[in-house]
C-alpha positions in Angstrom: 87.2 77.9 117.2 83.7 78.9 118.1 82.1 82.0 116.3 81.9 84.9 118.9 79.7 88.1 119.0 81.5 91.1 118.7 80.2 94.0 120.7 80.8 97.9 120.0 82.2 99.7 122.7 83.1 103.5 123.5 86.8 104.1 124.5 88.7 107.3 125.0 92.3 107.7 123.4 94.1 111.2 124.0 91.3 112.5 125.1 89.1 111.8 121.8 86.1 109.6 122.2 85.8 106.6 119.8 83.8 103.5 118.9 85.3 100.1 118.3 84.1 96.7 118.0 86.3 93.2 119.1 85.4 90.1 119.2 87.9 86.8 118.8 90.5 85.1 121.2 93.0 84.5 118.4 96.3 86.8 117.7 95.7 90.3 117.6 94.0 92.2 114.3 94.0 95.6 114.1 91.5 96.6 111.4 91.0 100.4 109.7 88.1 100.4 107.8 86.9 101.9 104.6 84.7 104.9 104.5 81.9 102.2 105.1 82.6 101.8 108.5 82.6 98.6 111.0 79.7 96.1 110.8 80.6 93.5 113.2 77.4 91.6 112.1 79.2 91.3 108.3 80.4 87.3 107.0 83.7 89.0 106.7 84.2 90.6 110.1 83.1 86.7 111.7 84.6 84.7 109.8 88.0 86.9 110.4 87.1 87.1 114.4 86.7 83.3 113.8 90.8 83.3 113.3 92.0 86.7 115.6 91.4 88.9 118.2 89.8 91.5 115.2 89.9 94.9 117.4 88.2 97.2 114.6 87.9 100.6 115.8 85.7 104.1 113.9 88.7 106.4 113.2 87.4 110.2 114.7 84.5 111.6 112.6 83.6 108.6 111.2 80.1 106.9 112.3 79.3 108.2 116.1 84.1 108.6 116.8 84.3 112.2 118.0 86.5 114.6 115.7 88.2 117.6 117.4 89.0 119.7 114.4 90.9 122.2 115.3 93.9 119.0 116.1 92.7 116.3 113.6 93.8 118.7 110.1 94.5 115.4 107.5 95.7 111.8 107.6 99.5 111.4 109.3 97.0 113.2 112.5 95.3 110.2 112.4 98.0 107.9 111.6 99.6 109.5 115.2 96.1 108.9 116.5 96.3 105.6 116.0 99.9 105.1 117.6 98.6 106.4 121.0 95.5 104.1 120.6 98.1 100.8 120.2 99.8 102.3 123.2 96.3 103.0 125.8 95.5 99.3 124.7 98.4 97.8 124.6 98.4 96.5 121.3 101.6 94.2 120.6 102.7 91.7 118.1 99.7 92.5 116.1 98.8 92.1 112.4 97.9 95.9 111.1 95.1 95.5 108.3 93.3 98.5 106.4 91.0 98.7 103.3 90.5 101.2 101.2 90.6 104.4 103.3 92.1 102.4 105.9 94.1 100.7 103.7 96.2 104.7 103.2 95.7 105.2 106.6 98.1 101.9 107.8 100.5 102.7 105.6 100.7 105.8 107.3 101.1 104.0 110.4 103.2 101.3 108.7 106.0 104.6 108.2 106.1 106.5 111.1 106.4 103.2 113.6 105.4 99.1 113.2 107.3 98.2 116.6 103.3 97.0 118.1 103.0 95.2 114.5 104.2 91.6 113.1 102.9 91.9 109.7 101.3 94.7 107.6 98.0 94.2 105.1 96.9 96.3 102.8 93.4 95.7 100.7 92.5 98.0 97.6 94.3 100.6 99.5 94.4 104.6 98.9 97.2 106.8 99.6 99.6 107.0 96.9 100.8 109.3 93.7 101.3 106.4 90.4 101.0 108.8 87.7 102.0 112.1 86.8 100.1 115.1 87.5 97.4 114.8 84.7 96.5 110.9 85.3 94.2 110.5 87.9 95.0 107.5 90.1 91.9 107.2 91.9 88.1 107.8 90.6 86.6 110.5 91.5 83.7 109.4 93.6 82.4 112.3 94.3 81.4 113.0 91.1 80.0 110.1 89.5 76.5 108.4 90.4 75.8 106.3 92.9 74.8 103.5 90.4 78.6 104.4 89.0 80.4 103.8 92.0 79.0 100.8 92.8 79.3 99.3 89.5 83.2 100.5 90.1 83.5 99.3 93.2 81.8 95.8 92.9 82.8 92.8 91.1 79.1 92.3 91.2 77.0 95.2 91.6 74.2 93.6 92.5 75.7 92.1 96.2 75.6 96.3 97.3 72.5 96.9 97.8 71.2 99.4 101.0 67.6 100.7 101.8 67.9 103.9 103.0 64.1 103.9 104.2 64.2 101.2 106.3 68.0 102.5 108.4 67.3 103.7 111.8 68.0 108.1 112.5 71.2 107.4 113.9 72.7 104.8 111.7 71.8 107.1 108.7 73.9 110.3 110.8 76.6 107.6 111.0 76.5 107.2 107.4 76.3 111.1 106.9 79.2 111.9 109.6 81.1 109.2 107.9 81.2 110.4 104.5 82.3 113.8 105.7 84.5 112.9 107.6 86.1 110.9 104.2 85.9 114.5 102.2 87.5 115.7 104.6 90.5 113.5 105.3 90.2 112.7 101.8 89.5 116.1 99.7 93.1 117.9 98.6 95.3 116.6 97.3 92.8 113.8 96.1 92.6 111.0 98.3 96.8 111.0 98.6 100.0 111.8 100.5 102.2 113.1 98.2 104.7 112.4 100.8 104.0 108.3 101.4 105.4 106.9 98.3 108.6 106.8 98.9 108.5 106.7 102.5 107.5 103.2 102.4 110.4 101.8 102.0 110.8 102.8 105.8 108.6 99.3 106.6 110.6 96.8 107.5 107.2 94.2 108.6 106.2 91.1 106.0 103.7 92.8 103.8 100.7 91.4 101.9 99.2 93.8 99.4 95.0 92.1 98.2 93.7 94.0 95.1 90.2 93.1 93.9 90.8 92.1 90.5 87.8 94.3 89.6 88.5 97.0 90.8 87.3 100.5 88.8 88.2 102.7 91.8 91.9 102.2 92.0 93.3 99.3 88.8 95.5 96.4 89.7 98.3 97.8 88.6 98.2 101.1 90.9 98.1 98.3 93.7 101.4 96.6 91.8 103.1 99.8 92.2 102.2 100.0 95.9 103.3 96.6 96.9 106.5 97.8 94.9 107.4 100.8 96.8 106.9 98.2 100.3 110.4 96.3 100.6 109.7 92.6 100.1 106.0 93.1 99.6 103.8 90.5 98.5 100.9 91.3 95.6 97.7 88.9 95.9 95.3 89.8 93.0 91.8 88.5 94.9 89.6 86.9 91.8 86.0 88.2 91.5 86.2 90.6 93.7 85.9 94.5 93.4 87.5 97.8 95.9 85.8 95.5 98.9 87.5 91.9 98.3 87.2 91.0 101.8 83.2 92.0 101.5 82.5 89.9 98.5 85.4 87.3 98.9 84.9 86.5 102.6 86.6 83.2 103.1 88.9 83.9 100.2 90.1 87.0 101.8 90.4 85.4 105.7 92.2 82.6 104.6 94.9 84.6 102.7 95.6 87.1 105.9 95.7 83.6 107.9 97.6 82.1 105.8 100.0 85.2 105.2 100.0 86.0 109.1 99.4 83.0 111.0 100.4 79.6 107.8 100.3 77.0 110.1 96.5 77.2 111.1 95.4 78.0 107.2 96.0 77.1 103.8 97.7 79.2 101.5 96.9 81.0 98.7 93.2 79.7 98.4 91.6 81.1 95.2 94.4 83.8 94.5 96.7 84.8 92.2 100.3 84.9 93.7 102.6 88.2 92.4 105.8 87.7 94.8 109.3 89.3 94.3 
């Protein structure tokens, strides 16, 4: 399938104006982003759009999407918003995929209703509590330097370079709003929903949990606990990747997702270690 360019558009869902990108002509995949948002020009996005019709919204409050503060208090509210989006955009028989914060959000959506989805894919998802109250499951990204954060988030930190001095004011504003919204929704309790883990048993569609082997934000053992809480979920460790395996190993992750959701159109298990229960 020929590569197709993505385009941002503004849509209004349940009275909230958000931006989203669409690309590709294959089966539908709804992608829920991490704190860094949606980049249609990235290799990851372009490769995914060769296999799927990708719909990738900016969450309310992130980037340049609107956040009605009186209506959105927690990640549960965002999950209900996305169920409204699914209804209004008439999304059916789709793959639901989320990365990091977006993985947490995808899990919250799936426990409420997976009627519109055929498969769930979580990549280094946040959102559950694994250890006791004195144990930190998720690194405190607000208390460490940018250098340490990059080292924890990437297998090869050199791949993640950003020159803020070259960015437009609009792009800088979008980054600032995303970080503010990330803290707003994930601060207390820190990056998890205490009720989510036991309710993961409600996820009754085939599920794949992908995890970067070098993730220093949430470890692979956290990912294994996530997979164990979802009935029948498969766990895949992605080599030479950190917290964002789709960014560091885009070809590998796209093959894994395609092989899982549409096994007739891709090679299975490329460059990964599978732990299937």
